[in-house]
C-alpha positions as CSV (number, residue, x, y, z in Angstrom):
1,M,23.8,-8.0,-18.4
2,S,22.2,-10.6,-16.2
3,D,22.7,-14.2,-17.3
4,F,19.0,-15.0,-16.7
5,N,15.6,-13.6,-17.6
6,A,14.2,-11.9,-14.4
7,F,10.7,-11.5,-15.9
8,D,10.4,-15.2,-16.8
9,M,11.6,-16.2,-13.4
10,I,9.1,-14.0,-11.5
11,R,6.3,-14.9,-13.9
12,D,6.9,-18.6,-13.4
13,G,7.0,-18.3,-9.6
14,L,3.7,-16.4,-9.6
15,A,2.1,-18.9,-12.1
16,E,3.0,-21.8,-9.8
17,E,1.3,-20.2,-6.8
18,L,-1.7,-18.7,-8.6
19,S,-2.5,-21.9,-10.4
20,L,-3.2,-23.4,-6.9
21,Q,-5.7,-20.6,-6.4
22,G,-7.6,-21.3,-9.6
23,F,-6.0,-18.7,-11.9
24,Q,-5.3,-19.6,-15.5
25,A,-1.8,-19.8,-17.1
26,P,-0.4,-16.3,-17.8
27,E,-1.2,-14.7,-21.1
28,P,0.6,-11.7,-22.8
29,L,-1.0,-8.4,-22.1
30,E,-0.7,-5.4,-24.5
31,T,0.7,-2.3,-22.9
32,E,2.8,0.7,-23.9
33,E,4.7,0.6,-20.7
34,G,6.7,-2.6,-21.4
35,R,6.3,-6.3,-21.2
36,A,3.3,-7.6,-19.2
37,E,1.4,-10.9,-18.7
38,M,-1.9,-11.5,-17.0
39,F,-3.2,-14.2,-14.7
40,S,-7.0,-14.4,-14.6
41,T,-10.0,-16.1,-13.2
42,G,-13.6,-15.5,-14.4
43,E,-13.9,-12.2,-12.4
44,V,-10.5,-10.9,-11.3
45,A,-6.9,-10.8,-12.6
46,Y,-3.3,-10.1,-11.6
47,S,-0.7,-8.8,-14.0
48,L,3.1,-8.7,-13.9
49,L,4.5,-5.7,-15.6
50,Y,8.1,-4.6,-16.3
51,D,8.1,-0.9,-16.9
52,K,11.2,-0.6,-19.2
53,K,11.3,3.2,-19.1
54,N,11.3,3.4,-15.3
55,Q,13.1,0.1,-14.8
56,R,10.7,-1.4,-12.4
57,F,8.6,-4.5,-11.8
58,Q,5.0,-4.0,-10.8
59,L,2.3,-6.4,-9.5
60,R,-1.2,-5.2,-10.2
61,S,-4.8,-6.4,-9.9
62,T,-8.2,-5.6,-11.4
63,T,-11.7,-6.8,-12.0
64,L,-12.7,-8.2,-15.4
65,T,-15.6,-7.1,-17.5
66,A,-18.4,-9.4,-18.6
67,E,-16.3,-9.8,-21.8
68,G,-13.3,-10.8,-19.8
69,K,-11.4,-7.6,-20.4
70,P,-9.4,-6.0,-17.6
71,G,-10.6,-2.7,-16.0
72,D,-8.4,-0.1,-14.3
73,W,-5.3,-1.7,-12.9
74,R,-4.5,-1.2,-9.2
75,S,-0.9,-1.3,-8.1
76,L,-0.1,-3.8,-5.3
77,S,3.7,-3.8,-5.2
78,L,6.5,-2.0,-6.9
79,W,10.2,-2.8,-7.2
80,L,13.0,-1.1,-9.1
81,F,15.1,-3.5,-11.2
82,D,17.9,-2.6,-13.6
83,E,18.1,-5.1,-16.4
84,Q,21.8,-4.4,-16.8
85,E,22.8,-4.7,-13.2
86,G,20.0,-6.7,-11.5
87,N,20.9,-10.2,-10.4
88,R,19.1,-13.4,-9.5
89,A,19.0,-12.5,-5.8
90,D,17.3,-9.2,-6.6
91,A,14.7,-11.0,-8.7
92,E,14.1,-13.6,-6.0
93,S,13.4,-10.7,-3.5
94,I,10.9,-9.3,-5.9
95,L,9.2,-12.6,-6.4
96,N,9.1,-13.3,-2.7
97,D,7.4,-10.0,-2.1
98,F,4.9,-10.6,-4.9
99,L,4.1,-14.0,-3.5
100,D,3.5,-12.6,0.0
101,V,0.9,-10.3,-1.6
102,V,-1.0,-13.0,-3.5
103,R,-0.8,-15.4,-0.6
104,G,-1.8,-12.9,2.0
105,P,-5.0,-13.2,4.1
106,K,-6.3,-10.0,2.5
107,R,-5.8,-11.4,-1.0
108,V,-9.5,-11.6,-1.8
109,A,-10.2,-8.1,-0.3
110,V,-7.4,-6.6,-2.3
111,V,-8.2,-8.2,-5.7
112,Q,-12.0,-8.5,-5.7
113,Q,-12.8,-4.8,-5.8
114,K,-16.4,-3.8,-6.0
115,R,-17.3,-1.9,-9.1
116,K,-18.6,0.9,-7.0
117,K,-15.7,3.0,-5.8
118,G,-15.1,5.9,-3.5
119,K,-17.0,4.9,-0.4
120,D,-15.0,4.6,2.7
121,D,-17.0,1.6,4.0
122,E,-15.8,-0.4,1.0
123,R,-12.2,0.0,1.9
124,T,-10.9,-3.2,3.5
125,I,-7.1,-2.7,3.8
126,N,-6.4,-2.2,7.5
127,P,-3.4,-1.1,9.6
128,M,-2.3,-4.7,10.3
129,F,-2.0,-5.4,6.6
130,F,0.0,-2.1,6.2
131,C,2.4,-3.1,9.0
132,N,2.9,-6.5,7.4
133,R,3.8,-4.8,4.1
134,L,6.2,-2.4,5.9
135,V,8.2,-5.5,7.0
136,G,9.3,-5.9,3.4
137,I,11.0,-2.5,3.6
138,F,12.1,-2.6,7.3
139,P,12.7,-6.3,8.1
140,E,13.5,-5.4,11.8
141,L,9.8,-4.5,12.2
142,R,8.9,-8.2,12.1
143,D,10.4,-8.8,15.6
144,E,9.1,-5.5,16.9
145,L,5.6,-6.4,15.8
146,N,5.9,-9.8,17.5
147,E,7.2,-8.1,20.7
148,E,4.2,-5.7,20.6
149,K,1.8,-8.6,20.4
150,I,3.5,-10.5,23.2
151,V,3.6,-7.5,25.6
152,Y,0.2,-6.0,24.8
153,G,-1.8,-8.9,23.3
154,Q,-2.4,-6.8,20.2
155,V,-0.7,-4.1,18.0
156,R,-1.4,-0.6,19.3
157,F,-1.2,0.9,15.8
158,V,-0.9,4.6,16.7
159,A,1.6,4.0,19.5
160,F,3.6,1.5,17.5
161,S,3.7,3.8,14.5
162,K,5.0,6.7,16.5
163,A,7.6,4.7,18.4
164,K,8.8,2.3,15.7
165,V,7.7,3.3,12.2
166,V,8.2,7.1,12.2
167,P,11.9,6.9,13.1
168,K,12.7,4.4,10.4
169,V,10.7,6.3,7.8
170,E,12.4,9.6,8.8
171,D,15.9,8.1,8.7
172,L,15.3,6.5,5.3
173,A,13.8,9.6,3.7
174,E,16.5,11.9,5.1
175,K,19.6,9.9,4.3
176,Y,18.5,7.9,1.2
177,P,15.7,9.8,-0.5
178,N,16.5,8.5,-4.0
179,S,17.1,4.9,-2.9
180,E,15.1,1.8,-4.0
181,P,13.7,1.2,-0.5
182,C,12.5,4.9,-0.4
183,E,10.9,4.6,-3.8
184,K,9.2,1.4,-2.7
185,L,8.0,3.0,0.6
186,C,6.4,5.9,-1.3
187,A,4.7,3.6,-3.7
188,L,3.4,1.6,-0.7
189,F,2.1,4.8,1.0
190,D,0.3,5.8,-2.2
191,D,-1.4,2.4,-2.5
192,M,-2.3,2.1,1.1
193,Y,-3.9,5.6,1.2
194,K,-5.9,4.9,-1.9
195,N,-7.1,1.5,-0.7
196,G,-6.9,1.7,3.1
197,D,-9.8,2.0,5.6
198,L,-10.3,5.2,7.6
199,D,-8.0,4.0,10.4
200,L,-5.1,3.3,8.1
201,R,-5.5,6.6,6.2
202,S,-5.4,8.5,9.5
203,I,-2.4,6.7,10.8
204,L,-0.6,7.3,7.5
205,T,-1.2,11.0,7.4
206,A,-1.8,12.2,11.0
207,V,0.7,9.9,12.7
208,I,3.5,8.8,10.3
209,L,3.7,11.7,7.8
210,N,3.0,14.3,10.5
211,G,5.6,12.6,12.7
212,V,8.6,13.0,10.4
213,N,10.7,16.2,10.2
214,D,10.3,18.7,7.4
215,K,13.3,17.4,5.4
216,A,11.9,13.9,5.4
217,F,8.4,15.0,4.7
218,E,9.5,17.0,1.6
219,A,11.6,14.1,0.3
220,L,8.6,11.7,0.6
221,S,5.8,14.0,-0.6
222,E,7.7,14.7,-3.9
223,K,7.2,11.0,-4.8
224,F,3.5,10.8,-3.8
225,G,0.6,10.7,-6.3
226,D,-1.8,13.7,-6.3
227,E,-4.3,12.2,-3.9
228,L,-1.9,11.5,-1.0
229,K,0.2,14.6,-1.7
230,K,-2.9,16.8,-1.2
231,A,-4.0,14.9,1.9
232,A,-0.6,14.9,3.5
233,K,-0.1,18.7,3.0
234,F,-3.5,19.4,4.4
235,S,-2.9,17.2,7.4
236,R,0.6,18.8,7.9
237,K,-1.0,22.2,8.3
238,L,-3.1,20.9,11.2
239,K,0.0,19.5,13.0
240,G,0.2,20.7,16.6
241,K,-3.1,22.5,16.4
242,K,-5.9,21.8,18.8
243,I,-9.2,21.3,17.1
244,K,-12.0,22.4,19.3
245,P,-15.1,20.2,19.2
246,E,-18.3,21.7,18.1
247,K,-20.2,23.2,21.0
248,K,-23.5,21.5,21.8
249,K,-26.5,23.7,21.4
250,K,-28.4,24.2,24.6
251,E,-31.7,22.5,24.6
252,K,-34.7,24.8,25.0
253,K,-36.6,24.0,28.2
254,V,-40.3,23.8,27.8
255,V,-42.1,25.1,30.9
256,A,-45.7,24.0,31.2
257,R,-48.0,26.5,32.5
258,L,-50.3,25.3,35.3
259,S,-53.9,26.1,34.6
260,N,-55.7,27.7,37.5
């Protein structure tokens, strides 16, 4: 068993950062899944959860009701951690990833969700945010993203995803489908599809998931939630097919009769 308490270590690291952002000290949160604590302001909250059954740490966010009660929790990051075998280095990696999330430029957009849900124009997570999160799973992407920016002055998300992301995703899913990185990747895909804007959702399904081979696709889709699983399978059916644009209707010409 580990000679330290991973939950306390991660909680304390988050508390130090979030206190600088105006969040209150963490408070215990009742949940059937395992141990959890909540960091809150007047309107929003984060929670750190250790799911004992599934042996994983989860960082979540939500909006608070007028009474200060949390609404539905949204998963922001997910890491497997075995209490018996996990060590300090593993916990530090989890903490660093969670800190990247709460420090990120999209923090406000991620946490402060509007109470109205389901409208595409309210989705604020974009492809750049997704690429930055992928670096936590594929560290080599950091240098490749920087090279892309240097050469082209921007990230060409579709081209970059095809050339750099798809091969890595395919290799991981094919060779290590039950590994921690693959579990984390699938959780990230799920979160990004639920919360991403239209560009990100299209890149995820039509570019990345349609770009991997059948074996990798099956390994990944088994771990998706219902929403992404359904969208991915539908998108996969359209792979390689040409979608004809709707024909424009011919405008009727109005001929004016000349009066004699």
